[in-house]
C-alpha positions in Angstrom: 0.1 0.1 0.2 2.6 2.3 1.0 4.4 1.5 -2.3 1.5 2.6 -4.4 1.2 6.0 -2.0 4.9 6.4 -3.0 4.3 6.0 -6.5 1.5 8.6 -6.5 3.4 10.9 -4.7 6.5 10.7 -7.3 4.4 11.0 -10.0 2.5 14.0 -8.6 5.7 15.6 -7.7 6.8 15.0 -11.2 3.6 16.7 -12.7 3.9 19.6 -10.4 7.9 19.9 -11.5 6.6 20.0 -15.4 3.8 22.6 -14.4 6.2 25.0 -12.6 8.0 25.6 -15.8 5.1 24.6 -18.6 1.6 24.9 -19.3 0.7 21.4 -20.9 2.7 18.0 -20.9 2.6 15.1 -23.1 3.5 11.7 -23.5 4.6 10.6 -27.0 5.1 7.2 -28.3 8.0 6.4 -30.7 5.4 6.2 -33.5 4.4 10.0 -32.5 0.8 9.3 -31.2 0.1 11.2 -28.1 -0.6 8.7 -25.3 -1.2 11.1 -22.5 -1.9 14.9 -22.1 -2.5 16.9 -19.0 -2.6 20.8 -18.4 -3.8 23.9 -19.8 -4.5 22.3 -23.0 -7.2 24.5 -24.5 -4.8 27.9 -24.0 -1.8 25.8 -25.9 -3.9 23.6 -28.4 -7.5 25.1 -28.4 -9.1 22.0 -27.2 -9.4 19.7 -24.0 -6.5 17.7 -23.3 -8.7 14.5 -23.9 -8.9 15.3 -27.7 -5.1 15.5 -27.9 -4.8 11.6 -27.0 -4.4 9.5 -29.8 -3.4 12.1 -32.1 -0.1 12.5 -34.1 2.1 15.1 -32.4 3.5 16.3 -35.7 0.2 17.3 -36.9 0.1 20.1 -34.0 3.1 21.8 -35.4 3.3 24.2 -38.0 5.0 23.0 -41.1 7.8 25.3 -41.2 8.7 24.0 -37.8 7.6 20.4 -38.2 10.5 19.0 -40.0 12.9 20.5 -37.4 11.0 19.0 -34.3 10.8 15.7 -35.7 14.3 15.7 -36.4 15.2 17.0 -33.0 13.3 13.9 -31.1 14.6 11.4 -33.5 18.3 12.6 -32.2 17.2 12.5 -28.6 19.0 9.8 -26.8 17.9 8.2 -23.5 18.5 10.4 -20.4 19.1 13.6 -22.5 16.9 16.4 -23.1 15.6 18.9 -25.3 16.8 22.5 -24.7 14.1 24.8 -24.8 13.2 26.0 -28.2 10.3 28.2 -29.7 7.8 26.6 -32.2 4.5 27.5 -33.8 1.5 25.3 -33.5 -1.4 24.5 -35.3 -4.9 23.8 -33.9 -7.0 20.8 -34.5 -8.8 22.0 -37.7 -5.1 23.3 -39.1 -5.3 26.8 -38.5 -2.3 29.0 -36.9 -2.1 28.4 -33.4 -0.2 29.5 -30.3 3.9 30.1 -30.2 5.3 27.8 -27.6 8.5 26.8 -25.9 9.1 23.2 -26.5 11.0 21.2 -24.0 11.2 17.3 -23.2 13.3 14.4 -22.3 13.7 10.5 -23.1 13.7 9.0 -19.4 15.6 5.8 -18.9 13.7 2.8 -18.7 11.1 4.4 -21.3 12.9 3.7 -24.6 11.1 5.1 -27.5 8.7 7.2 -25.3 8.9 11.2 -24.9 7.9 13.3 -22.2 7.1 17.0 -23.7 6.2 20.2 -22.5 4.7 23.2 -24.2 4.9 26.6 -22.5 3.1 29.7 -23.9 5.5 32.1 -25.2 5.4 35.3 -23.8 4.1 38.2 -25.9 7.7 40.0 -27.0 8.9 36.4 -27.8 5.5 35.4 -29.5 5.5 38.6 -31.7 9.1 38.1 -32.6 8.6 34.6 -33.6 5.3 35.3 -35.8 7.2 37.9 -37.7 10.4 36.0 -38.4 10.4 35.0 -42.2 11.9 31.4 -42.8 13.2 29.7 -45.9 10.8 27.2 -47.1 13.3 24.9 -47.9 15.3 24.3 -44.8 12.9 25.9 -42.1 15.8 28.5 -41.1 15.5 32.3 -40.8 16.5 34.4 -43.8 19.5 36.5 -43.6 17.9 39.9 -42.4 15.7 37.9 -39.8 18.7 36.1 -38.8 20.7 38.9 -38.1 17.7 40.7 -35.9 16.8 37.5 -34.0 20.4 36.7 -33.3 21.0 40.3 -32.3 18.4 40.2 -29.7 19.5 36.7 -28.4 22.9 37.8 -28.4 22.4 40.3 -25.9 19.9 38.2 -23.5 22.9 35.4 -23.5 25.5 38.1 -22.9 23.3 39.5 -20.2 23.3 35.8 -18.5 27.0 35.6 -18.6 26.6 32.9 -21.5 29.6 32.4 -24.0 28.2 33.3 -27.2 30.0 32.2 -30.6 28.9 33.1 -34.5 29.6 30.1 -36.5 29.5 30.6 -40.4 29.4 27.2 -42.6 29.8 27.3 -46.2 28.6 23.9 -48.1 30.6 24.0 -51.0 28.8 22.3 -54.1 25.4 21.6 -52.4 23.7 24.0 -54.6 24.3 21.7 -57.6 24.1 18.7 -56.1 20.5 19.9 -54.8 19.4 20.9 -58.4 20.2 17.8 -59.7 18.1 15.8 -57.3 14.3 15.2 -57.7 12.2 17.9 -56.3 11.0 15.8 -53.5 14.5 14.5 -52.5 15.8 18.0 -52.6 13.3 19.0 -50.5 13.8 16.5 -47.9 17.6 16.8 -48.0 17.3 20.7 -47.5 14.8 20.1 -44.5 17.0 17.8 -43.0 20.0 19.9 -43.4 18.2 22.8 -41.9 17.1 20.9 -39.2 20.4 19.8 -38.3 21.8 23.3 -38.2 18.9 25.0 -36.5 19.0 22.3 -33.7 22.8 23.5 -33.0 21.7 27.4 -32.4 20.4 29.0 -29.1 17.1 28.4 -28.6 16.5 26.3 -31.9 15.6 29.7 -33.7 19.2 31.7 -34.4 19.9 29.9 -37.4 20.2 31.5 -40.7 20.2 30.4 -44.3 22.2 33.4 -45.7 22.3 31.7 -49.4 22.2 28.4 -51.1 25.4 27.3 -49.7 26.1 29.1 -46.4 24.5 29.0 -43.0 24.9 31.3 -40.0 24.6 29.4 -36.5 24.8 31.6 -33.3 25.3 29.3 -30.4 26.8 28.8 -26.7 27.6 25.0 -26.5 30.5 23.9 -28.1 30.1 23.4 -31.9 32.5 21.1 -33.8 32.7 22.4 -37.3 34.3 18.7 -38.6 31.1 17.0 -36.9 28.7 19.1 -38.4 30.4 18.4 -41.7 30.5 14.6 -41.1 26.4 15.0 -40.4 25.5 17.0 -43.6 27.6 14.4 -45.6 25.8 11.4 -43.7 22.3 13.2 -44.3 23.1 13.7 -47.9 24.1 9.6 -48.3 21.0 9.0 -47.0 19.0 10.9 -49.0 19.6 9.6 -52.4 21.7 7.2 -54.0 22.8 9.6 -56.9 23.4 12.0 -54.3 25.5 9.7 -52.0 28.2 9.6 -54.8 29.0 13.1 -54.5 28.8 13.7 -50.7 32.3 13.0 -50.3 33.1 15.5 -52.8 31.4 18.4 -50.9 33.6 21.1 -49.6 32.7 22.1 -46.1 34.7 25.1 -44.4 33.8 27.6 -42.1 34.9 30.3 -39.2 33.8 30.8 -35.8 34.0 34.0 -34.3 34.0 34.8 -30.4 31.4 37.5 -29.2 32.7 38.0 -26.0 35.8 40.3 -26.9 36.4 43.0 -23.9 35.3 46.3 -23.7 32.6 45.5 -26.6 29.2 46.7 -25.8 26.0 44.8 -26.9 25.3 47.3 -29.6 29.1 46.7 -31.1 28.9 43.1 -30.5 25.7 43.1 -32.8 27.2 45.1 -35.3 30.0 43.3 -35.7 28.0 40.2 -36.1 25.8 41.4 -38.9 28.9 42.9 -40.5 30.6 39.1 -40.2 27.5 37.9 -41.6 27.3 40.3 -44.6 30.8 39.6 -45.6 30.4 35.9 -45.5 27.3 36.5 -47.7 29.5 38.1 -50.3 33.0 36.6 -50.0 32.2 33.4 -48.5 34.0 31.2 -45.6 37.5 31.8 -47.7 37.3 35.8 -46.6 38.0 34.2 -43.0 40.7 31.4 -44.3 43.7 33.6 -42.8 42.4 33.7 -39.4 41.8 30.2 -38.4 44.8 29.7 -36.9 43.9 30.7 -33.3 41.4 32.4 -31.2 43.2 35.3 -30.8 43.2 36.2 -34.6 39.4 35.6 -34.7 39.1 38.1 -31.9 41.3 40.3 -33.8 39.1 40.4 -37.0 36.3 41.1 -34.7 37.9 44.2 -33.1 39.0 45.4 -36.4 35.2 45.4 -37.4 34.1 46.7 -33.9 36.7 49.8 -34.5 35.4 50.3 -38.1 31.7 50.4 -36.9 32.7 52.8 -34.0 34.4 55.2 -36.3 31.5 54.8 -38.9 29.3 55.7 -36.0 31.6 58.6 -34.9 31.3 60.1 -38.7 27.8 60.1 -38.7 26.9 61.4 -35.4 29.6 64.3 -35.7 29.2 64.7 -39.6 32.9 63.8 -39.9 32.6 63.0 -43.8 32.6 65.5 -46.3 30.3 65.8 -49.8 31.6 66.0 -53.2 29.7 67.1 -56.4 29.8 65.4 -59.6 27.9 66.9 -63.0 25.4 65.5 -64.7 25.0 67.2 -68.2 22.4 66.8 -70.9 24.2 64.9 -74.2 22.7 66.9 -76.8 23.5 70.6 -75.4 26.1 69.8 -72.8 24.4 72.1 -70.2 24.1 71.2 -66.7 21.4 69.3 -65.4 21.9 68.6 -61.7 24.7 67.3 -59.6 25.1 64.3 -57.6 26.5 64.3 -54.1 28.8 61.7 -53.4 30.7 60.9 -49.9 34.2 61.3 -48.8 35.5 60.0 -45.5 38.2 61.6 -43.6 40.1 58.2 -42.9 40.4 58.0 -46.8 38.7 54.6 -46.9 36.7 53.6 -49.9 33.2 55.2 -50.0 31.8 51.9 -51.2 33.1 49.6 -48.6 32.0 52.0 -46.0 28.5 52.3 -47.4 28.5 48.5 -47.8 29.7 48.3 -43.8 26.6 51.0 -43.0 24.6 48.6 -44.8 26.0 45.6 -43.3 25.5 46.8 -39.5 22.1 48.1 -40.3 23.5 52.2 -39.9 22.9 53.1 -43.7 19.4 55.0 -42.7 21.3 57.2 -40.0 24.0 57.7 -42.6 21.5 58.6 -45.5 19.7 61.1 -43.3 23.0 62.8 -42.3 23.6 63.0 -45.7 20.1 64.5 -46.9 20.4 67.1 -43.9 24.1 68.1 -45.0 22.4 68.8 -48.7 19.5 70.6 -47.6 21.4 72.7 -45.4 24.0 73.6 -48.6 21.0 74.2 -50.6 19.2 76.4 -48.2 22.4 78.6 -47.6 22.4 78.7 -51.5 19.1 79.9 -52.0 20.1 82.6 -49.4 22.6 83.9 -51.7 20.4 84.1 -54.5 21.6 80.6 -56.1 19.6 77.7 -57.4 21.0 74.3 -57.8 19.6 70.8 -58.4 21.3 67.9 -56.2 20.6 64.1 -56.1 21.4 62.4 -53.0 21.7 58.5 -53.0 19.1 56.5 -50.4 19.7 52.8 -49.7 16.8 50.5 -50.8 17.1 49.2 -47.4 16.4 52.8 -46.0 13.3 53.1 -48.1 11.9 49.9 -46.2 12.1 51.7 -42.9 8.8 53.6 -42.1 10.7 55.0 -39.3 13.4 56.3 -41.9 10.6 57.7 -44.3 9.0 59.7 -41.0 12.4 61.1 -40.2 13.3 62.2 -43.8 10.2 63.9 -44.4 10.5 65.8 -41.1 13.9 67.1 -42.3 12.3 67.8 -45.6 9.2 69.5 -44.2 11.4 72.3 -42.8 11.8 74.0 -46.3 9.3 72.7 -48.7 10.5 75.0 -51.4 13.7 73.2 -52.0 11.8 69.7 -52.6 12.3 70.2 -56.5 15.7 70.9 -56.1 16.2 67.4 -54.6 16.4 64.4 -56.7 16.7 61.0 -54.6 18.7 58.1 -56.4 17.7 54.8 -55.1 21.2 52.3 -54.7 20.8 48.7 -55.1 23.7 47.5 -52.9 21.2 46.3 -50.7 18.5 44.3 -52.5 15.3 45.3 -51.6 12.9 42.7 -49.9 9.9 44.4 -49.0 8.7 45.9 -52.3 5.4 47.3 -51.2 6.8 49.5 -48.6 9.7 50.5 -51.1 6.8 51.6 -53.6 5.1 53.3 -51.0 7.7 55.2 -50.2 9.0 56.4 -53.9 5.3 57.2 -54.2 5.3 59.6 -51.2 8.5 61.1 -52.2 7.1 61.9 -55.9 4.0 63.3 -54.3 6.0 65.5 -52.1 7.2 67.1 -55.3 10.9 65.0 -55.5 12.1 63.6 -58.6 13.6 59.9 -58.2 16.2 57.9 -59.9 17.0 54.3 -59.8 20.8 53.8 -59.6 22.9 51.0 -61.4 20.1 50.1 -63.7 20.8 46.8 -65.5 23.6 45.7 -63.0 21.5 43.3 -60.8 18.9 40.7 -61.4 16.2 42.6 -59.7 16.6 45.8 -61.9 13.7 45.2 -64.0 11.3 44.0 -61.1 12.2 47.2 -59.3 11.2 49.2 -62.5 8.0 47.8 -62.6 7.1 48.1 -59.3 8.5 51.5 -58.5 7.4 55.0 -60.2 10.3 56.5 -61.1 11.3 59.3 -63.1 14.9 58.6 -64.4 17.4 55.4 -64.2 21.1 55.8 -64.3 22.3 53.0 -66.6 25.2 51.0 -65.0 28.7 51.9 -66.1 29.6 48.5 -67.2 27.5 49.1 -70.4 29.2 52.5 -70.9 32.6 50.9 -70.9 31.6 48.0 -73.1 30.9 50.5 -75.9 34.2 50.8 -77.5 35.3 46.9 -76.5 35.3 44.4 -79.8 32.9 42.0 -79.6 30.0 43.4 -77.3 27.5 43.6 -79.7 25.3 41.9 -76.9 25.8 44.6 -74.4 25.0 47.1 -77.1 21.8 45.3 -77.6 20.8 45.2 -74.0 21.6 48.9 -73.7 19.7 49.9 -76.7 16.8 47.6 -75.3 17.0 49.1 -72.0 16.7 52.9 -73.6 13.8 51.8 -75.8 11.8 50.5 -72.4 12.6 53.8 -70.6 11.0 55.8 -73.2 8.3 53.8 -73.7 7.5 54.4 -70.2 8.4 57.9 -70.1 11.8 57.5 -68.1 14.5 59.8 -68.6 18.1 57.9 -68.7 21.6 58.7 -67.6 24.8 57.1 -68.3 27.6 57.1 -65.9 31.3 56.7 -66.4 31.5 58.6 -69.8 35.1 59.7 -70.1 35.6 59.9 -74.2 33.7 61.8 -76.6 33.2 58.7 -78.7 31.6 57.3 -75.7 29.5 60.7 -75.4 28.4 60.6 -79.1 27.5 56.9 -79.2 25.2 57.2 -75.9 23.7 60.3 -77.6 22.9 58.1 -80.9 21.1 55.6 -78.8 18.9 58.1 -77.5 20.5 58.3 -73.5 19.3 61.7 -72.2 21.9 62.5 -69.8 25.6 61.8 -69.1 28.1 61.6 -66.1 31.6 60.8 -65.7 35.2 62.6 -66.1 34.5 63.6 -69.7 32.1 66.4 -67.9 34.0 66.9 -64.5 35.4 64.8 -61.5 33.4 65.4 -58.1 34.4 68.5 -56.3 33.5 70.1 -53.1 32.2 73.4 -54.4 29.4 72.6 -57.1 29.5 75.7 -59.9 26.1 77.2 -60.5 26.4 78.9 -64.0 25.1 76.6 -67.0 28.3 74.6 -68.2 29.5 73.5 -71.7 32.4 71.6 -73.3 35.3 73.5 -75.5 34.0 73.5 -78.8 37.5 72.6 -80.2 39.5 70.7 -77.6 42.6 71.2 -79.7 44.8 68.9 -81.6 46.8 68.4 -78.3 44.2 67.6 -75.7 42.9 64.3 -75.0 39.0 64.6 -75.4 38.9 62.9 -72.0 40.7 65.6 -70.3 38.2 68.0 -71.6 36.6 70.0 -68.6 33.4 71.7 -68.0 34.0 75.5 -67.8 31.6 78.5 -67.2 29.5 79.5 -70.0 
C-alpha cells in the first residue's frame, strides 16, 4: 500500500515539477502518437486534453517547424533532454495556433517514449517568432531576420553571462547537388540539413540560411565544425543514391567568431556580427581563411570590425565626412542638369566599402539621413545667396523599407518645402530591397511631395527590371559597365541590351542617365542610342564646391588635348 502511495506521490511531484515551468505536458510514443496529455490544453492547443490523446504530435506543429521538431526528437538519446526551443503550433482544424516553447526528455527505462512540455510564449517572444521569415526549404531564418533575431539573442545571452559564438558554415557544391536531385528528394534533404543546423543554435531559432550554400549559427554550446560537416555528408548519403556518390566531394568550410571580446558593448557585438554575416554572404568562408589559426586572430578580426563600426558611428553622429559634387549634363546640349552628391571620409577609406559596412551593420538609414541633412543645409544657404542648384542624393533601398526612416526623412524635408524640386533621390541597389510594397509606397510618397526619383545602377543586378516594374520613378542611371563596353570589340550583345533598356525607358516616359562617360566617342554613341544625360570624367570630376552657372564643353579641344581630359567651364 505504501508503495502505491509513494508512486502516486512521485508522479504528483513529477507533474508539479513539469507544470512549474510549462502549461501542457504530453507523453508521446515512438510512432508520434500522443498517449497522455494534461494541463492547459485549451490555452495551448485550443481543445481539451482528452482531445489530444490518440492524435499524432507532428500534426499539431506548423509545417515550417515540423521537420525541425521531428529531427530534434529523432536525435534525442535516452537520458538526454531538449534545450527549450520556440515553435509554432496548429489548432486541431489546421489553423495557426499558439507560439510555444518546447522542452522534453527521454527517460531511462522509457526507451521510445518522449515526455514533452509546451509553454505559452510570452508576448514579445511570440510577436518576434510570428514576424520572423523562414526559408521554405530549410525552415531556417532568412538573412535579415537571422541578424535581427540573433542580435536579440546575443544581448540576452550576454546578460546571462553565457559565452556566445557565431559559426559561419559554407557547403561548397551543395547547390549543384540539390539542383540535380528530384524535387521531392531535394526538399527532404534541405529540410534535414536545415533541421540539423537549427538544432545547434540558441533556442533552436538563431540559425540562418544566408544563401544556397551558406549558413549562420549563433550558439553557446561548443560546436565542432568537422562533426557538423560529417553529419551533413551522412544526411546526403541517406537521401539519394545519386547524391551519396557526390557527398564526399563536397567542400565544407567555416569560421567561428567569439562574440565576447573585452570592452565590446552589446550594440557593437551585434553590429560586428551583422557585418561578419554580410562579409560572409558576399565573399564566403574564404574571406576568413587567414584567420583560422588561433582564437586570438578571430578576435582580432572582430575587434577590427568593431573599430570600423565605431569610427563609422562617430563619423555619422559628428558629421565627420565630406560631400563632393559631380555634374550630370544633357548629352545633346552639354548643359548642366544637376549634380550628384557623393560621400568622402576623413580616413580616406573606400566610399563603396564604407557604405557596404553601413548597410551590413544596419546604420545606413542614419547615414542617409545625415547626408540629406547636409545637402538640405547647403541648398538652403545657396538659396539665401540667390543661387539655385539641383542635387541628387543616394538612398539605400534598405532605408526605403523602414517607416521610421521615411518619417525622419520627411521631417527633415518639411522644414523648407520650397527645396523639394531641387532635391532628387537616387535609389541604390547595393542592398536588395526585400519589401517591395514598403519601398514602392516610399517612392510614391517622395514623388507626391515634389521630388524626382532615380533608380541607380540600372542593369547591374537581377532585380533591376522588377524594380522598374514596381517603382514609379522619373530616371534610371544605367550601370557604367555598359558604357565601358561600348568601345570594346565583340560587345554587340551589351550594345543590344543597352538599346533595349533605352527603348523600354522611353516607352515608360523615364529619363536615362549614363555614368562613367570618359571619352567623346562614348558620349556620341550614347546620344545616338537616345540616352538623355551623361555623368563621368569627360564632363567633370567630383568637386567640393559645385558651380552654379550653365556649363558647356570647349567647342574645339585642340589637337594636343585628349578629349577625355576636356573639362567643363563656365558658359
